Structure formats: structure tokens, C-alpha cells
C-alpha positions as CSV (number, residue, x, y, z in Angstrom):
1,M,-3.3,24.4,-4.7
2,S,-4.1,28.3,-5.7
3,L,-6.5,28.8,-3.3
4,L,-3.6,29.3,-1.4
5,W,-2.8,32.0,-3.2
6,A,-6.3,33.1,-3.1
7,L,-7.0,33.0,0.9
8,S,-3.3,34.7,1.3
9,A,-4.8,37.5,1.8
10,G,-1.9,40.0,1.3
11,P,-2.0,43.0,-1.0
12,V,1.2,43.6,-3.6
13,P,3.9,45.4,-1.5
14,R,3.9,49.0,-3.0
15,G,7.7,48.1,-3.6
16,F,6.9,45.4,-5.9
17,H,8.1,46.4,-9.4
18,A,8.3,45.1,-13.0
19,Q,11.1,42.5,-12.9
20,S,9.5,40.9,-9.4
21,M,6.8,40.4,-11.4
22,T,8.5,38.8,-14.4
23,N,10.3,36.2,-12.0
24,V,6.5,35.6,-10.7
25,Q,5.0,35.3,-13.7
26,W,8.4,32.5,-14.9
27,L,7.4,30.5,-11.8
28,L,3.7,30.7,-12.6
29,A,4.9,29.4,-15.9
30,V,6.8,26.6,-14.0
31,I,3.9,25.5,-12.1
32,L,1.6,24.7,-14.9
33,A,4.5,23.3,-16.8
34,Q,5.6,21.0,-13.8
35,H,1.3,20.0,-13.6
36,A,1.3,19.3,-17.6
37,L,4.2,17.2,-17.9
38,F,3.2,15.0,-14.3
39,G,-0.2,14.5,-16.4
40,V,1.8,13.0,-19.5
41,L,3.6,11.1,-16.4
42,W,0.3,9.4,-15.0
43,L,-0.7,9.0,-18.5
44,G,2.1,6.6,-19.0
45,A,2.4,5.4,-15.6
46,A,-1.7,4.3,-16.8
47,H,-0.5,2.7,-20.1
48,L,2.1,0.7,-18.6
49,R,-0.6,-0.1,-15.9
50,L,1.6,0.5,-12.7
51,A,-1.4,1.9,-10.7
52,R,-3.8,1.9,-13.6
53,H,-7.1,3.6,-12.6
54,P,-4.9,5.6,-10.2
55,A,-2.7,7.2,-12.2
56,A,-5.7,7.9,-15.2
57,H,-7.1,10.3,-12.1
58,W,-4.0,11.6,-11.3
59,A,-2.9,12.8,-14.8
60,A,-6.1,13.9,-15.2
61,M,-6.1,15.7,-11.7
62,A,-3.2,17.7,-13.3
63,W,-4.3,18.5,-16.5
64,I,-7.5,20.1,-14.7
65,V,-5.3,22.3,-12.2
66,V,-3.3,23.6,-15.2
67,P,-6.3,25.7,-16.5
68,G,-7.6,25.6,-12.8
69,A,-4.8,27.9,-11.6
70,G,-4.6,29.5,-14.8
71,L,-7.9,31.3,-13.6
72,L,-6.9,32.3,-10.1
73,M,-3.9,33.7,-11.1
74,L,-5.8,36.3,-14.1
75,R,-7.7,37.8,-10.6
76,G,-8.4,41.3,-11.3
77,D,-7.6,41.1,-15.1
78,V,-11.2,38.8,-15.9
79,P,-14.3,38.7,-14.3
80,T,-14.7,37.3,-10.8
81,W,-16.7,34.5,-11.7
82,L,-14.3,33.7,-14.5
83,S,-11.1,33.9,-12.4
84,V,-12.9,32.8,-8.9
85,G,-15.5,30.9,-8.8
86,L,-15.0,28.1,-12.2
87,G,-11.6,28.5,-11.5
88,N,-12.6,27.0,-7.5
89,L,-14.8,24.8,-9.6
90,L,-11.9,23.7,-11.6
91,M,-9.8,23.4,-8.4
92,L,-12.1,21.3,-6.8
93,L,-12.6,18.6,-9.7
94,A,-9.3,18.0,-9.9
95,V,-8.9,17.4,-5.6
96,V,-12.5,15.1,-6.1
97,A,-9.9,13.3,-9.6
98,L,-6.9,13.4,-6.5
99,R,-9.0,11.4,-3.9
100,R,-10.7,9.3,-6.0
101,G,-7.4,8.2,-7.3
102,V,-6.5,7.6,-3.8
103,Q,-9.4,5.5,-2.9
104,R,-8.8,2.7,-6.3
105,F,-4.9,3.0,-5.3
106,C,-5.7,2.1,-1.7
107,R,-8.5,-0.6,-2.9
108,Q,-11.3,1.7,-1.3
109,P,-14.8,1.9,-3.1
110,P,-15.4,5.8,-4.7
111,T,-17.3,7.8,-2.3
112,D,-18.8,9.0,-5.5
113,G,-22.2,10.3,-3.7
114,E,-19.7,13.0,-1.2
115,H,-17.7,13.7,-4.7
116,R,-20.8,14.7,-6.1
117,L,-22.0,16.7,-3.0
118,I,-18.4,18.9,-3.1
119,L,-18.5,19.1,-6.6
120,A,-22.4,20.9,-6.2
121,L,-20.9,23.3,-3.8
122,G,-18.4,23.9,-6.2
123,V,-20.7,25.1,-9.1
124,I,-22.8,26.9,-6.2
125,S,-19.8,28.7,-5.4
126,L,-19.7,29.7,-9.4
127,L,-23.0,30.7,-9.1
128,G,-22.5,33.1,-5.8
129,T,-19.6,34.4,-8.1
130,A,-21.2,35.2,-10.8
131,A,-24.1,37.5,-8.8
132,G,-20.8,39.2,-7.1
133,G,-21.5,41.1,-3.8
134,T,-21.1,40.0,-0.4
135,S,-21.8,36.3,-2.3
136,V,-18.4,36.0,-3.4
137,Y,-16.7,35.8,0.1
138,L,-19.2,33.5,0.9
139,A,-19.1,31.0,-2.1
140,V,-15.2,31.3,-1.7
141,M,-15.3,30.0,1.2
142,L,-17.6,27.5,0.5
143,A,-15.2,26.6,-2.0
144,G,-12.6,26.2,0.5
145,S,-14.2,24.5,2.7
146,A,-15.2,21.9,0.5
147,M,-11.8,21.3,-1.1
148,A,-9.8,21.3,2.6
149,W,-12.2,18.4,3.7
150,T,-11.1,16.5,0.6
151,L,-7.9,17.0,0.6
152,L,-7.6,15.9,4.6
153,R,-10.2,12.6,3.6
154,A,-8.1,12.0,1.7
155,A,-4.5,11.8,4.1
156,A,-7.1,9.7,6.2
157,E,-7.7,7.0,4.3
158,I,-4.2,7.1,3.0
159,R,-3.1,6.4,6.9
160,S,-5.3,4.2,7.8
161,R,-4.7,1.9,4.1
162,L,-1.3,1.6,3.1
163,S,-0.5,1.4,6.9
164,N,-0.7,-2.6,6.7
165,E,1.2,-2.5,2.9
166,L,3.5,-0.3,3.2
167,G,4.3,0.5,7.0
168,P,2.8,3.1,9.4
169,G,5.8,5.1,9.1
170,A,5.8,5.1,5.2
171,A,1.8,5.9,5.1
172,L,2.1,8.2,7.3
173,W,4.8,10.1,4.8
174,C,2.4,9.7,1.7
175,A,-0.7,11.1,3.7
176,A,1.3,13.8,5.3
177,P,2.0,16.2,2.4
178,L,-2.3,15.9,1.4
179,L,-2.5,16.2,5.4
180,L,-0.6,19.5,5.4
181,L,-2.4,21.3,2.0
182,G,-5.7,20.4,3.8
183,S,-4.4,22.3,6.8
184,V,-2.9,24.6,6.1
185,I,-6.8,25.8,3.6
186,A,-8.2,25.0,6.4
187,L,-6.2,27.7,8.6
188,R,-6.5,30.4,5.7
189,L,-10.3,29.9,5.6
190,G,-9.9,30.7,9.8
191,I,-8.0,33.9,8.7
192,A,-10.2,34.8,6.4
193,I,-13.2,34.4,9.1
194,V,-11.7,36.5,11.6
195,L,-10.3,38.9,9.2
196,P,-12.1,39.8,6.3
197,E,-11.5,42.8,5.0
198,R,-7.7,41.0,4.4
199,F,-9.7,38.5,2.3
200,A,-11.4,41.6,0.1
201,T,-8.2,42.8,-0.1
202,Y,-7.5,39.8,-2.7
203,L,-10.1,40.1,-4.9
204,Q,-8.7,43.7,-6.4
205,Q,-5.4,42.5,-6.7
206,P,-3.8,41.1,-9.5
207,G,-3.0,36.9,-9.2
208,G,1.1,36.3,-7.8
209,D,0.6,37.8,-4.4
210,G,4.6,38.2,-4.6
211,V,7.3,35.3,-5.6
212,G,7.3,33.8,-1.9
213,P,3.9,32.6,-2.0
214,V,4.5,31.1,-5.4
215,F,7.4,29.4,-4.9
216,G,5.7,27.7,-2.2
217,S,3.8,26.3,-4.2
218,L,5.5,25.5,-6.6
219,L,7.3,23.2,-3.8
220,F,3.8,22.5,-2.4
221,T,2.6,20.9,-5.9
222,L,6.4,19.3,-6.3
223,L,5.9,17.7,-3.3
224,L,2.7,16.2,-3.4
225,Q,3.6,14.8,-7.4
226,V,6.6,13.5,-5.5
227,N,4.4,11.6,-2.8
228,L,2.5,10.0,-5.4
229,V,4.9,8.7,-7.4
230,L,6.8,7.5,-4.0
231,M,3.2,5.8,-3.1
232,V,3.5,3.6,-6.4
233,T,7.4,3.2,-6.2
234,L,6.6,1.6,-2.7
235,R,4.3,-0.7,-4.0
236,V,6.1,-1.8,-6.9
237,V,8.7,-2.6,-4.8
238,R,6.9,-4.3,-2.1
239,R,5.4,-6.2,-4.7
240,L,9.0,-7.5,-6.0
241,Q,10.0,-8.6,-3.0
242,H,6.9,-10.3,-2.3
243,Q,7.7,-12.3,-5.5
244,S,11.2,-13.0,-4.4
245,D,10.9,-14.4,-1.5
246,H,8.1,-16.5,-1.7
247,D,7.1,-19.3,-3.7
248,A,5.5,-18.3,-7.2
249,L,3.3,-21.6,-7.5
250,T,1.4,-22.0,-3.3
251,G,2.5,-18.3,-2.3
252,L,4.0,-19.7,0.5
253,L,7.8,-18.4,1.7
254,G,10.8,-19.7,0.0
255,R,13.8,-21.5,0.9
256,R,15.8,-18.5,1.1
257,P,13.7,-16.4,3.7
258,M,12.5,-19.8,5.7
259,A,16.7,-20.0,6.0
260,E,16.8,-15.8,7.2
261,R,14.1,-16.6,10.0
262,L,15.4,-19.6,11.4
263,D,18.7,-17.7,11.6
264,A,17.1,-15.1,13.6
265,E,15.3,-17.2,15.5
266,L,18.8,-19.5,16.7
267,L,20.0,-15.8,17.5
268,R,17.1,-14.4,19.4
269,Q,17.1,-17.9,21.6
270,R,20.8,-17.7,22.5
271,Q,20.2,-14.0,23.7
272,R,17.0,-14.7,25.5
273,G,17.0,-18.8,25.8
274,G,13.1,-20.6,25.7
275,C,13.0,-23.0,23.0
276,F,10.8,-23.0,19.1
277,A,10.6,-25.9,17.4
278,L,11.0,-27.3,13.0
279,L,8.5,-29.4,11.0
280,S,9.5,-31.0,8.0
281,V,6.6,-32.1,5.8
282,D,6.9,-34.0,2.9
283,I,4.0,-35.0,0.7
284,D,3.6,-38.7,0.7
285,H,4.1,-40.5,-3.0
286,F,4.3,-37.2,-4.5
287,K,5.4,-38.4,-7.9
288,R,3.3,-41.2,-8.4
289,I,0.0,-38.5,-8.5
290,N,2.5,-36.4,-11.3
291,D,3.1,-39.7,-13.3
292,A,-0.5,-40.9,-13.2
293,H,-2.4,-37.4,-13.5
294,G,0.5,-35.0,-14.7
295,H,1.6,-32.1,-13.2
296,A,-1.4,-29.9,-13.5
297,V,-2.8,-31.7,-10.8
298,G,0.4,-32.5,-8.6
299,D,0.5,-28.7,-8.9
300,A,-3.5,-28.5,-7.6
301,V,-2.6,-30.5,-5.0
302,L,0.2,-28.9,-3.9
303,Q,-1.2,-25.6,-3.5
304,R,-4.2,-27.3,-1.8
305,V,-1.7,-28.8,0.7
306,A,0.4,-25.7,0.8
307,H,-2.9,-23.4,2.0
308,T,-3.9,-25.9,4.5
309,L,-0.6,-26.1,6.1
310,Q,-0.6,-22.2,5.9
311,A,-3.9,-22.4,7.5
312,T,-3.4,-25.1,10.4
313,A,0.2,-23.4,11.5
314,R,-0.7,-20.8,14.4
315,S,-1.0,-16.8,13.8
316,G,3.0,-16.3,14.4
317,D,4.7,-19.4,12.5
318,S,6.2,-18.9,9.3
319,V,5.4,-21.8,6.4
320,A,7.5,-22.8,3.4
321,R,8.3,-24.1,0.0
322,M,11.7,-26.0,0.4
323,G,11.1,-27.6,-3.1
324,G,9.2,-30.4,-4.8
325,E,7.1,-31.4,-2.5
326,E,8.9,-30.4,0.7
327,F,7.8,-27.9,3.6
328,C,9.2,-26.6,6.2
329,V,7.4,-25.1,9.2
330,L,9.3,-22.7,11.9
331,L,6.8,-22.8,15.2
332,P,8.2,-19.8,17.2
333,G,8.0,-20.3,20.9
334,A,7.0,-23.7,21.0
335,D,7.8,-27.5,23.0
336,L,7.0,-30.2,22.0
337,Y,3.8,-30.8,23.6
338,S,2.4,-28.0,21.6
339,A,4.5,-28.8,18.3
340,E,3.0,-31.9,17.9
341,R,-0.7,-30.5,18.5
342,V,0.3,-28.5,15.4
343,A,1.6,-31.4,13.5
344,M,-1.3,-33.3,13.6
345,R,-3.6,-31.0,13.5
346,M,-1.7,-30.8,9.9
347,L,-2.2,-34.2,9.6
348,N,-5.7,-34.6,10.1
349,A,-6.7,-31.8,7.8
350,V,-4.8,-33.0,4.6
351,R,-6.0,-36.3,5.2
352,S,-9.5,-34.6,5.3
353,L,-9.1,-32.5,2.0
354,H,-10.8,-33.6,-1.3
355,H,-9.2,-33.8,-4.6
356,P,-11.8,-34.0,-7.3
357,E,-8.6,-34.2,-9.8
358,L,-8.1,-37.4,-8.7
359,A,-9.8,-40.6,-8.6
360,A,-12.6,-41.4,-5.9
361,G,-11.2,-42.6,-3.1
362,S,-7.8,-41.4,-3.4
363,G,-6.5,-39.4,-0.8
364,V,-3.2,-37.7,-0.2
365,S,-1.4,-38.1,3.2
366,I,1.9,-36.1,5.1
367,S,4.8,-37.4,6.7
368,V,6.0,-34.8,9.0
369,G,9.2,-35.2,11.2
370,L,9.5,-32.3,14.6
371,A,12.8,-31.4,15.7
372,V,12.7,-29.1,19.3
373,A,15.6,-26.3,19.3
374,G,15.4,-26.8,23.2
375,Q,19.3,-25.9,24.0
376,P,20.9,-22.5,23.2
377,G,24.0,-22.8,21.2
378,E,22.6,-25.6,18.6
379,A,24.4,-25.2,15.3
380,S,21.8,-24.8,12.2
381,Q,23.2,-27.5,10.8
382,S,22.9,-30.0,13.5
383,L,19.4,-28.7,13.8
384,Q,18.5,-29.6,10.2
385,R,19.8,-32.7,10.5
386,R,17.3,-33.8,13.5
387,L,14.8,-32.4,11.2
388,D,16.1,-34.9,8.7
389,Q,16.2,-37.9,10.8
390,A,12.9,-37.2,12.5
391,L,11.2,-37.1,8.1
392,Y,13.3,-40.6,7.5
393,L,11.9,-42.2,10.6
394,A,8.1,-41.2,9.6
395,K,8.5,-42.3,6.5
396,A,10.1,-45.5,7.1
397,A,6.6,-45.9,10.3
398,G,4.8,-46.7,7.3
399,R,4.4,-42.2,6.3
400,D,0.8,-40.4,6.8
401,C,2.2,-40.2,10.6
402,L,4.3,-37.7,12.8
403,K,8.0,-39.0,14.1
404,H,10.6,-36.2,16.6
405,A,14.1,-36.3,16.4
406,D,15.0,-38.1,20.2
407,E,13.1,-41.5,19.0
408,P,15.2,-43.7,17.6
409,A,16.3,-44.3,14.5
410,A,15.1,-46.8,12.0
411,P,17.2,-48.1,9.2
412,L,18.0,-46.2,6.3
413,A,16.3,-48.0,3.5
414,A,13.1,-49.0,5.5
415,A,12.7,-44.5,5.4
416,V,12.8,-43.8,1.9
417,A,11.6,-47.1,0.8
């Protein structure tokens, strides 16, 4: 961040009196204290296992920025190799820690080869400033280019890797501060190339360059840290939402989100017409499995069947566990023929499952009831009654089969026997 001051290259105005310098010093102190505080907060987040590895990297970033920015602020008061060379090296180390934390957060293997190259450029920059002369300009340009590249690459990784998890809009928002900061540094580099004499002024001026740049840096660093907090918060919220909407044992949707999707499909049908289908799936004689082998084996069978139903459903279908051994499948846009094909695929896939916990030759089957909502305006309760009737028909027919709601009803006693 402090490289922005290095590349702003504007001399301190002559009317810049002591009171203004005091304001600058206060703002710089606030920036350093802010980074130190965020370092403590990220360390606490790592301890609480809230994005543990990314948080540890971001804590290191915040603490490395403190001496790095402090050295850059001392330019003109301490040797150039110390204020510019070592300061820029520390800032490069900070952005590498930032990007490595981003990569861990995005579940992406860290590009440590690239990181080593970036830090090597920082070392070259340090040696260049120690050499003095015109090499100082080249060394700072080298460090600035490496910093801009690292920030822009981190922004691209957030944008591409988090779009599916957080949504494209949220991912773009999370990437925006890094994208903006990297672009500003790249723009400053371009100005320094076109107007090298303005950049040279920076080397003779004490750090700060006035209240405006320092205050802008304060806002940038605050935005960056808040954005990282936002990334972690969004992931935690999404996980909580997923846990709320999905069954803990099978990973399928729960009863409430399935009811919401059914209501949405009924509304879509009233507005646009068309049809859709529902499947009610029940594992045959599941109570016998629990009684004979225990609930642990029953849970294993439930998970295996649930995963099979999800795998054999179409890409746009919704599969939910409604409770116990009962499942429901919503098939948008499906007519009777296409729904029967999906149901038969599920029946055959479940029949072919191997259950090592059960005795040899002991298979598991399902009964499937099917109801097609072909007429717009049918109430959800009516559709559910037809679906239940279809499942009763499948059980009455001996189980391990498919029946649909328009077939003749069987006696209820035979259905539940």
C-alpha cells in the first residue's frame, strides 16, 4: 500500500506547515495500528478455525505491512536502501502472504514457484537501492511491477474460483479492492516511466506526501481488510445456509426447501403453463434392516441409496429426504414418459447396489410413486394426495416397482402390509 506514496511522486507543497505534518503523522500511526489490530483479529480467526490457514497468512500480511510501511514512511530520514529497498521487500512479502492466503481460501494449490520469483525480485530491488545511483529508480520499478502483478493475479483467482460458491456478483465484489489496488499501482508505474523526473522527487522527500495520499491509503487498507472479512463471512453464511437446507446424513435437500421449490414450480406452471412431475420414493422394508443390523448399518444404506437417487436424477432435478427412509424427487418440465424413464433408472440403480454390511444375497429395493402436474392451478395438497396414492399402489403391487397416480387404486390394507 505504501508504494502508492512512493509512486505518487508529488513534492510536499511549500505551504505545508507543522500542523499538517502532525495530521499526516497521526494518519500514518492510525494505518499502522489498524494493520496491527487486524493481525490480532486474523490470528484469533485462525485460532477459532474460521478459514484457519488463510487467516494465518492474512495475519502475517498485516504484521509485515507495519514495518514495511514504516520504513517507506522514513524515506529521506534513513538510508535509501533501508527505507525503499527493505521497505519494498517487506511489502512484497506482505502481498505474497496475502495472495497465498487467497489461494488457500479458494482451495487452490499455492503457486510457490511464482512467489519465490516475486521475492527474488524484491531482493534484487534491495540490492539495487544499496548500489545507489540510477539503479534506485529501476529497483523500485521492479518491486512495483511485482507487487501489481501479485495483486492482480490474486484478484483474478478470487473472481474465477469463488464465482460458483459465492455467486458471480459477490466474487467480483470480493476481488474489486485487489483489482483496484493493483491497477492503481500499475498506473503509477506507467506515470513514473513517462515522467521519471517526478518520480525522482520522491526520493528526496520525507514520507507522507500530504494528508490526501495518506488518507487514501488508510481507506484502501481498511477496504481491503474489510473485504477479506466479508469473504470469510460469506463462506460461513453459505455453509450455515447449506446445513439448514440439507439433510445432515445424506446431504440431500430437506423437507422445507423441497416444499419451497415445489411452490415455486407450481407458480411457474400457473404463469407459463407446461407440466412437471414428482416422485415419492420409499426404501422397502427398511425397518427390518434397522432391527436386524442396527442403525449404523441403516444409515449406511440410507446414504448409499440417497447418493444413487441424486446421481440418477437429471441435472435440473431436486432430490430431498423427507424423513426416515422417504425421499421426494421434483422433475421440472417432465411429462409422464420422461418421469417414468427417470424413475426406472432409479429403480434399476438401487437394485444393483452392493451393501457389504448386509448378508450375501440381501439386496435393497425401493417403491416409487409418480404424479404428473399437467394442469395449471392444481393445489399442492391435491398433488401430494395423488403422489401418496401412487406410492400406496407401488407397495400394494409387491414393492420394488413404479406406479403412477392415474392407475386404479388398490385396497389400503394391501398397500401398507
